[in-house]
PyMOL CGO cylinders between C-alpha atoms (Angstrom):
from pymol import cmd
from pymol.cgo import CYLINDER

trace = [
    CYLINDER, -6.85, 23.98, 11.13, -7.46, 22.89, 14.73, 0.3, 1, 1, 1, 1, 1, 1,
    CYLINDER, -7.46, 22.89, 14.73, -9.60, 19.92, 13.61, 0.3, 1, 1, 1, 1, 1, 1,
    CYLINDER, -9.60, 19.92, 13.61, -6.75, 18.60, 11.50, 0.3, 1, 1, 1, 1, 1, 1,
    CYLINDER, -6.75, 18.60, 11.50, -4.21, 19.31, 14.23, 0.3, 1, 1, 1, 1, 1, 1,
    CYLINDER, -4.21, 19.31, 14.23, -6.30, 17.37, 16.74, 0.3, 1, 1, 1, 1, 1, 1,
    CYLINDER, -6.30, 17.37, 16.74, -6.71, 14.43, 14.36, 0.3, 1, 1, 1, 1, 1, 1,
    CYLINDER, -6.71, 14.43, 14.36, -2.99, 14.34, 13.50, 0.3, 1, 1, 1, 1, 1, 1,
    CYLINDER, -2.99, 14.34, 13.50, -2.10, 14.35, 17.21, 0.3, 1, 1, 1, 1, 1, 1,
    CYLINDER, -2.10, 14.35, 17.21, -4.57, 11.52, 17.78, 0.3, 1, 1, 1, 1, 1, 1,
    CYLINDER, -4.57, 11.52, 17.78, -2.99, 9.54, 14.93, 0.3, 1, 1, 1, 1, 1, 1,
    CYLINDER, -2.99, 9.54, 14.93, 0.44, 10.02, 16.50, 0.3, 1, 1, 1, 1, 1, 1,
    CYLINDER, 0.44, 10.02, 16.50, -0.75, 8.58, 19.84, 0.3, 1, 1, 1, 1, 1, 1,
    CYLINDER, -0.75, 8.58, 19.84, -2.62, 5.53, 18.54, 0.3, 1, 1, 1, 1, 1, 1,
    CYLINDER, -2.62, 5.53, 18.54, -1.24, 2.14, 17.55, 0.3, 1, 1, 1, 1, 1, 1,
    CYLINDER, -1.24, 2.14, 17.55, -2.28, -0.77, 15.35, 0.3, 1, 1, 1, 1, 1, 1,
    CYLINDER, -2.28, -0.77, 15.35, -5.74, -0.93, 13.81, 0.3, 1, 1, 1, 1, 1, 1,
    CYLINDER, -5.74, -0.93, 13.81, -6.85, 2.18, 15.72, 0.3, 1, 1, 1, 1, 1, 1,
    CYLINDER, -6.85, 2.18, 15.72, -4.11, 4.24, 14.04, 0.3, 1, 1, 1, 1, 1, 1,
    CYLINDER, -4.11, 4.24, 14.04, -5.21, 2.96, 10.63, 0.3, 1, 1, 1, 1, 1, 1,
    CYLINDER, -5.21, 2.96, 10.63, -8.84, 3.85, 11.45, 0.3, 1, 1, 1, 1, 1, 1,
    CYLINDER, -8.84, 3.85, 11.45, -7.82, 7.33, 12.59, 0.3, 1, 1, 1, 1, 1, 1,
    CYLINDER, -7.82, 7.33, 12.59, -5.93, 7.92, 9.36, 0.3, 1, 1, 1, 1, 1, 1,
    CYLINDER, -5.93, 7.92, 9.36, -8.95, 6.79, 7.33, 0.3, 1, 1, 1, 1, 1, 1,
    CYLINDER, -8.95, 6.79, 7.33, -11.14, 9.05, 9.47, 0.3, 1, 1, 1, 1, 1, 1,
    CYLINDER, -11.14, 9.05, 9.47, -8.93, 11.98, 8.46, 0.3, 1, 1, 1, 1, 1, 1,
    CYLINDER, -8.93, 11.98, 8.46, -9.11, 10.86, 4.82, 0.3, 1, 1, 1, 1, 1, 1,
    CYLINDER, -9.11, 10.86, 4.82, -12.90, 10.65, 4.97, 0.3, 1, 1, 1, 1, 1, 1,
    CYLINDER, -12.90, 10.65, 4.97, -13.29, 14.13, 6.43, 0.3, 1, 1, 1, 1, 1, 1,
    CYLINDER, -13.29, 14.13, 6.43, -10.87, 15.81, 4.04, 0.3, 1, 1, 1, 1, 1, 1,
    CYLINDER, -10.87, 15.81, 4.04, -13.42, 15.68, 1.23, 0.3, 1, 1, 1, 1, 1, 1,
    CYLINDER, -13.42, 15.68, 1.23, -15.96, 17.67, 3.24, 0.3, 1, 1, 1, 1, 1, 1,
    CYLINDER, -15.96, 17.67, 3.24, -13.80, 20.63, 4.09, 0.3, 1, 1, 1, 1, 1, 1,
    CYLINDER, -13.80, 20.63, 4.09, -12.10, 23.26, 1.99, 0.3, 1, 1, 1, 1, 1, 1,
    CYLINDER, -12.10, 23.26, 1.99, -8.38, 23.27, 2.69, 0.3, 1, 1, 1, 1, 1, 1,
    CYLINDER, -8.38, 23.27, 2.69, -5.92, 26.06, 2.18, 0.3, 1, 1, 1, 1, 1, 1,
    CYLINDER, -5.92, 26.06, 2.18, -2.27, 25.51, 1.35, 0.3, 1, 1, 1, 1, 1, 1,
    CYLINDER, -2.27, 25.51, 1.35, -1.29, 25.71, 5.05, 0.3, 1, 1, 1, 1, 1, 1,
    CYLINDER, -1.29, 25.71, 5.05, -3.71, 22.90, 5.94, 0.3, 1, 1, 1, 1, 1, 1,
    CYLINDER, -3.71, 22.90, 5.94, -2.46, 20.74, 3.10, 0.3, 1, 1, 1, 1, 1, 1,
    CYLINDER, -2.46, 20.74, 3.10, 1.16, 21.39, 4.00, 0.3, 1, 1, 1, 1, 1, 1,
    CYLINDER, 1.16, 21.39, 4.00, 0.55, 20.63, 7.69, 0.3, 1, 1, 1, 1, 1, 1,
    CYLINDER, 0.55, 20.63, 7.69, -1.24, 17.34, 7.00, 0.3, 1, 1, 1, 1, 1, 1,
    CYLINDER, -1.24, 17.34, 7.00, 1.23, 16.29, 4.30, 0.3, 1, 1, 1, 1, 1, 1,
    CYLINDER, 1.23, 16.29, 4.30, 4.31, 16.97, 6.43, 0.3, 1, 1, 1, 1, 1, 1,
    CYLINDER, 4.31, 16.97, 6.43, 2.89, 15.13, 9.43, 0.3, 1, 1, 1, 1, 1, 1,
    CYLINDER, 2.89, 15.13, 9.43, 1.76, 12.13, 7.40, 0.3, 1, 1, 1, 1, 1, 1,
    CYLINDER, 1.76, 12.13, 7.40, 5.20, 11.96, 5.77, 0.3, 1, 1, 1, 1, 1, 1,
    CYLINDER, 5.20, 11.96, 5.77, 6.92, 12.11, 9.17, 0.3, 1, 1, 1, 1, 1, 1,
    CYLINDER, 6.92, 12.11, 9.17, 4.74, 9.24, 10.45, 0.3, 1, 1, 1, 1, 1, 1,
    CYLINDER, 4.74, 9.24, 10.45, 5.01, 7.15, 7.28, 0.3, 1, 1, 1, 1, 1, 1,
    CYLINDER, 5.01, 7.15, 7.28, 8.28, 5.26, 7.97, 0.3, 1, 1, 1, 1, 1, 1,
    CYLINDER, 8.28, 5.26, 7.97, 6.93, 3.86, 11.26, 0.3, 1, 1, 1, 1, 1, 1,
    CYLINDER, 6.93, 3.86, 11.26, 3.59, 2.70, 9.82, 0.3, 1, 1, 1, 1, 1, 1,
    CYLINDER, 3.59, 2.70, 9.82, 2.70, -0.91, 9.09, 0.3, 1, 1, 1, 1, 1, 1,
    CYLINDER, 2.70, -0.91, 9.09, 1.48, -2.14, 5.70, 0.3, 1, 1, 1, 1, 1, 1,
    CYLINDER, 1.48, -2.14, 5.70, -2.22, -1.31, 6.21, 0.3, 1, 1, 1, 1, 1, 1,
    CYLINDER, -2.22, -1.31, 6.21, -1.49, 2.03, 7.87, 0.3, 1, 1, 1, 1, 1, 1,
    CYLINDER, -1.49, 2.03, 7.87, 0.73, 2.98, 4.92, 0.3, 1, 1, 1, 1, 1, 1,
    CYLINDER, 0.73, 2.98, 4.92, -2.21, 2.29, 2.62, 0.3, 1, 1, 1, 1, 1, 1,
    CYLINDER, -2.21, 2.29, 2.62, -4.36, 4.67, 4.66, 0.3, 1, 1, 1, 1, 1, 1,
    CYLINDER, -4.36, 4.67, 4.66, -1.62, 7.32, 4.73, 0.3, 1, 1, 1, 1, 1, 1,
    CYLINDER, -1.62, 7.32, 4.73, -1.17, 7.12, 0.96, 0.3, 1, 1, 1, 1, 1, 1,
    CYLINDER, -1.17, 7.12, 0.96, -4.91, 7.56, 0.52, 0.3, 1, 1, 1, 1, 1, 1,
    CYLINDER, -4.91, 7.56, 0.52, -4.72, 10.78, 2.56, 0.3, 1, 1, 1, 1, 1, 1,
    CYLINDER, -4.72, 10.78, 2.56, -1.79, 12.07, 0.50, 0.3, 1, 1, 1, 1, 1, 1,
    CYLINDER, -1.79, 12.07, 0.50, -3.56, 11.24, -2.75, 0.3, 1, 1, 1, 1, 1, 1,
    CYLINDER, -3.56, 11.24, -2.75, -6.77, 12.91, -1.61, 0.3, 1, 1, 1, 1, 1, 1,
    CYLINDER, -6.77, 12.91, -1.61, -4.71, 16.04, -0.91, 0.3, 1, 1, 1, 1, 1, 1,
    CYLINDER, -4.71, 16.04, -0.91, -3.35, 15.81, -4.47, 0.3, 1, 1, 1, 1, 1, 1,
    CYLINDER, -3.35, 15.81, -4.47, 0.22, 15.61, -3.22, 0.3, 1, 1, 1, 1, 1, 1,
    CYLINDER, 0.22, 15.61, -3.22, 1.80, 14.46, -6.46, 0.3, 1, 1, 1, 1, 1, 1,
    CYLINDER, 1.80, 14.46, -6.46, 5.45, 15.20, -5.91, 0.3, 1, 1, 1, 1, 1, 1,
    CYLINDER, 5.45, 15.20, -5.91, 8.50, 12.98, -6.22, 0.3, 1, 1, 1, 1, 1, 1,
    CYLINDER, 8.50, 12.98, -6.22, 8.45, 12.06, -2.51, 0.3, 1, 1, 1, 1, 1, 1,
    CYLINDER, 8.45, 12.06, -2.51, 4.88, 10.76, -2.67, 0.3, 1, 1, 1, 1, 1, 1,
    CYLINDER, 4.88, 10.76, -2.67, 5.55, 9.08, -6.01, 0.3, 1, 1, 1, 1, 1, 1,
    CYLINDER, 5.55, 9.08, -6.01, 8.48, 7.17, -4.50, 0.3, 1, 1, 1, 1, 1, 1,
    CYLINDER, 8.48, 7.17, -4.50, 6.30, 6.15, -1.52, 0.3, 1, 1, 1, 1, 1, 1,
    CYLINDER, 6.30, 6.15, -1.52, 3.61, 4.87, -3.89, 0.3, 1, 1, 1, 1, 1, 1,
    CYLINDER, 3.61, 4.87, -3.89, 6.25, 2.96, -5.87, 0.3, 1, 1, 1, 1, 1, 1,
    CYLINDER, 6.25, 2.96, -5.87, 7.67, 1.46, -2.69, 0.3, 1, 1, 1, 1, 1, 1,
    CYLINDER, 7.67, 1.46, -2.69, 4.18, 0.48, -1.49, 0.3, 1, 1, 1, 1, 1, 1,
    CYLINDER, 4.18, 0.48, -1.49, 3.49, -1.10, -4.87, 0.3, 1, 1, 1, 1, 1, 1,
    CYLINDER, 3.49, -1.10, -4.87, 6.61, -3.19, -4.30, 0.3, 1, 1, 1, 1, 1, 1,
    CYLINDER, 6.61, -3.19, -4.30, 5.32, -4.27, -0.90, 0.3, 1, 1, 1, 1, 1, 1,
    CYLINDER, 5.32, -4.27, -0.90, 1.96, -5.23, -2.43, 0.3, 1, 1, 1, 1, 1, 1,
    CYLINDER, 1.96, -5.23, -2.43, 3.80, -7.22, -5.09, 0.3, 1, 1, 1, 1, 1, 1,
    CYLINDER, 3.80, -7.22, -5.09, 5.92, -8.96, -2.47, 0.3, 1, 1, 1, 1, 1, 1,
    CYLINDER, 5.92, -8.96, -2.47, 2.79, -10.05, -0.59, 0.3, 1, 1, 1, 1, 1, 1,
    CYLINDER, 2.79, -10.05, -0.59, 1.14, -11.11, -3.84, 0.3, 1, 1, 1, 1, 1, 1,
    CYLINDER, 1.14, -11.11, -3.84, 4.07, -13.27, -4.94, 0.3, 1, 1, 1, 1, 1, 1,
    CYLINDER, 4.07, -13.27, -4.94, 4.07, -15.08, -1.60, 0.3, 1, 1, 1, 1, 1, 1,
    CYLINDER, 4.07, -15.08, -1.60, 0.37, -15.84, -1.95, 0.3, 1, 1, 1, 1, 1, 1,
    CYLINDER, 0.37, -15.84, -1.95, 0.78, -16.75, -5.62, 0.3, 1, 1, 1, 1, 1, 1,
    CYLINDER, 0.78, -16.75, -5.62, 3.53, -19.25, -4.78, 0.3, 1, 1, 1, 1, 1, 1,
    CYLINDER, 3.53, -19.25, -4.78, 1.26, -20.82, -2.17, 0.3, 1, 1, 1, 1, 1, 1,
    CYLINDER, 1.26, -20.82, -2.17, -1.53, -21.00, -4.72, 0.3, 1, 1, 1, 1, 1, 1,
    CYLINDER, -1.53, -21.00, -4.72, 0.70, -22.60, -7.33, 0.3, 1, 1, 1, 1, 1, 1,
    CYLINDER, 0.70, -22.60, -7.33, 1.94, -25.14, -4.77, 0.3, 1, 1, 1, 1, 1, 1,
    CYLINDER, 1.94, -25.14, -4.77, -1.62, -26.07, -3.83, 0.3, 1, 1, 1, 1, 1, 1,
    CYLINDER, -1.62, -26.07, -3.83, -2.63, -26.28, -7.49, 0.3, 1, 1, 1, 1, 1, 1,
    CYLINDER, -2.63, -26.28, -7.49, 0.28, -28.66, -7.99, 0.3, 1, 1, 1, 1, 1, 1,
    CYLINDER, 0.28, -28.66, -7.99, -0.83, -30.77, -5.01, 0.3, 1, 1, 1, 1, 1, 1,
    CYLINDER, -0.83, -30.77, -5.01, -4.43, -30.80, -6.21, 0.3, 1, 1, 1, 1, 1, 1,
    CYLINDER, -4.43, -30.80, -6.21, -3.30, -31.84, -9.67, 0.3, 1, 1, 1, 1, 1, 1,
    CYLINDER, -3.30, -31.84, -9.67, -1.26, -34.62, -8.04, 0.3, 1, 1, 1, 1, 1, 1,
    CYLINDER, -1.26, -34.62, -8.04, -4.44, -35.93, -6.45, 0.3, 1, 1, 1, 1, 1, 1,
    CYLINDER, -4.44, -35.93, -6.45, -5.97, -36.23, -9.89, 0.3, 1, 1, 1, 1, 1, 1,
    CYLINDER, -5.97, -36.23, -9.89, -2.99, -37.63, -11.77, 0.3, 1, 1, 1, 1, 1, 1,
    CYLINDER, -2.99, -37.63, -11.77, 0.25, -38.83, -10.27, 0.3, 1, 1, 1, 1, 1, 1,
    CYLINDER, 0.25, -38.83, -10.27, 2.56, -37.71, -13.09, 0.3, 1, 1, 1, 1, 1, 1,
    CYLINDER, 2.56, -37.71, -13.09, 1.21, -34.26, -13.93, 0.3, 1, 1, 1, 1, 1, 1,
    CYLINDER, 1.21, -34.26, -13.93, 2.82, -30.99, -13.00, 0.3, 1, 1, 1, 1, 1, 1,
    CYLINDER, 2.82, -30.99, -13.00, 1.53, -27.48, -12.97, 0.3, 1, 1, 1, 1, 1, 1,
    CYLINDER, 1.53, -27.48, -12.97, 4.13, -24.83, -13.66, 0.3, 1, 1, 1, 1, 1, 1,
    CYLINDER, 4.13, -24.83, -13.66, 2.53, -21.54, -12.71, 0.3, 1, 1, 1, 1, 1, 1,
    CYLINDER, 2.53, -21.54, -12.71, 4.65, -18.61, -11.66, 0.3, 1, 1, 1, 1, 1, 1,
    CYLINDER, 4.65, -18.61, -11.66, 3.10, -15.76, -9.70, 0.3, 1, 1, 1, 1, 1, 1,
    CYLINDER, 3.10, -15.76, -9.70, 3.44, -13.38, -12.64, 0.3, 1, 1, 1, 1, 1, 1,
    CYLINDER, 3.44, -13.38, -12.64, 1.39, -15.73, -14.86, 0.3, 1, 1, 1, 1, 1, 1,
    CYLINDER, 1.39, -15.73, -14.86, -1.63, -15.73, -12.56, 0.3, 1, 1, 1, 1, 1, 1,
    CYLINDER, -1.63, -15.73, -12.56, -2.64, -12.16, -13.29, 0.3, 1, 1, 1, 1, 1, 1,
    CYLINDER, -2.64, -12.16, -13.29, -1.71, -9.91, -16.22, 0.3, 1, 1, 1, 1, 1, 1,
    CYLINDER, -1.71, -9.91, -16.22, -1.98, -6.81, -14.08, 0.3, 1, 1, 1, 1, 1, 1,
    CYLINDER, -1.98, -6.81, -14.08, 0.72, -8.08, -11.78, 0.3, 1, 1, 1, 1, 1, 1,
    CYLINDER, 0.72, -8.08, -11.78, 2.85, -8.97, -14.79, 0.3, 1, 1, 1, 1, 1, 1,
    CYLINDER, 2.85, -8.97, -14.79, 2.77, -5.28, -15.68, 0.3, 1, 1, 1, 1, 1, 1,
    CYLINDER, 2.77, -5.28, -15.68, 3.52, -4.34, -12.07, 0.3, 1, 1, 1, 1, 1, 1,
    CYLINDER, 3.52, -4.34, -12.07, 6.44, -6.75, -12.00, 0.3, 1, 1, 1, 1, 1, 1,
    CYLINDER, 6.44, -6.75, -12.00, 7.82, -5.19, -15.19, 0.3, 1, 1, 1, 1, 1, 1,
    CYLINDER, 7.82, -5.19, -15.19, 7.49, -1.69, -13.73, 0.3, 1, 1, 1, 1, 1, 1,
    CYLINDER, 7.49, -1.69, -13.73, 9.16, -2.73, -10.46, 0.3, 1, 1, 1, 1, 1, 1,
    CYLINDER, 9.16, -2.73, -10.46, 11.94, -4.41, -12.39, 0.3, 1, 1, 1, 1, 1, 1,
    CYLINDER, 11.94, -4.41, -12.39, 12.51, -1.24, -14.45, 0.3, 1, 1, 1, 1, 1, 1,
    CYLINDER, 12.51, -1.24, -14.45, 12.67, 0.80, -11.25, 0.3, 1, 1, 1, 1, 1, 1,
    CYLINDER, 12.67, 0.80, -11.25, 15.07, -1.60, -9.52, 0.3, 1, 1, 1, 1, 1, 1,
    CYLINDER, 15.07, -1.60, -9.52, 12.65, -2.30, -6.69, 0.3, 1, 1, 1, 1, 1, 1,
    CYLINDER, 12.65, -2.30, -6.69, 14.12, -4.09, -3.67, 0.3, 1, 1, 1, 1, 1, 1,
    CYLINDER, 14.12, -4.09, -3.67, 10.97, -6.24, -3.53, 0.3, 1, 1, 1, 1, 1, 1,
    CYLINDER, 10.97, -6.24, -3.53, 11.91, -8.35, -6.56, 0.3, 1, 1, 1, 1, 1, 1,
]
cmd.load_cgo(trace, "trace")
C-alpha cells in the first residue's frame, strides 16, 4: 500500500503535464501488482477527490486509472459520460473549423458552391455520441 500512497501524494503535489504523467505512471504500474480491496478503495477515493481540479488530459489519465481498477459504479459512469461530453465539445469545435476550411477551399475552386457539413456528419461514431449525449441532457450540447 505504501507504493500507492507515495504515488498518490506525488500526484497531489504535481501540476500540468507532470501530474498527467504521474497518473499514467500509477495506471501503468497497477497492472503489475495484485491489489486488495483496501488498495483499490484508497486509490479510487483519492483519484475521485482530485478529479474536479484536473484538466482535460489529466482527467483522461484519471479515468484510465479508475477503469483499470474496474470501478464501474454510478459515480465513475457519470464521470465518463461528462468526459465524453467534453470530448464531443472539443470535436465539434474542430469539426466546425474543418467545415469552414472545406467551404473556403471549395470557394477557391468554384465561386458559387457551398459545402454544408455539420460536425455530426463528419463521423458516424460522433453522431452516435451526440445522440447519447442528447438523451442524457449533456451540458456540452
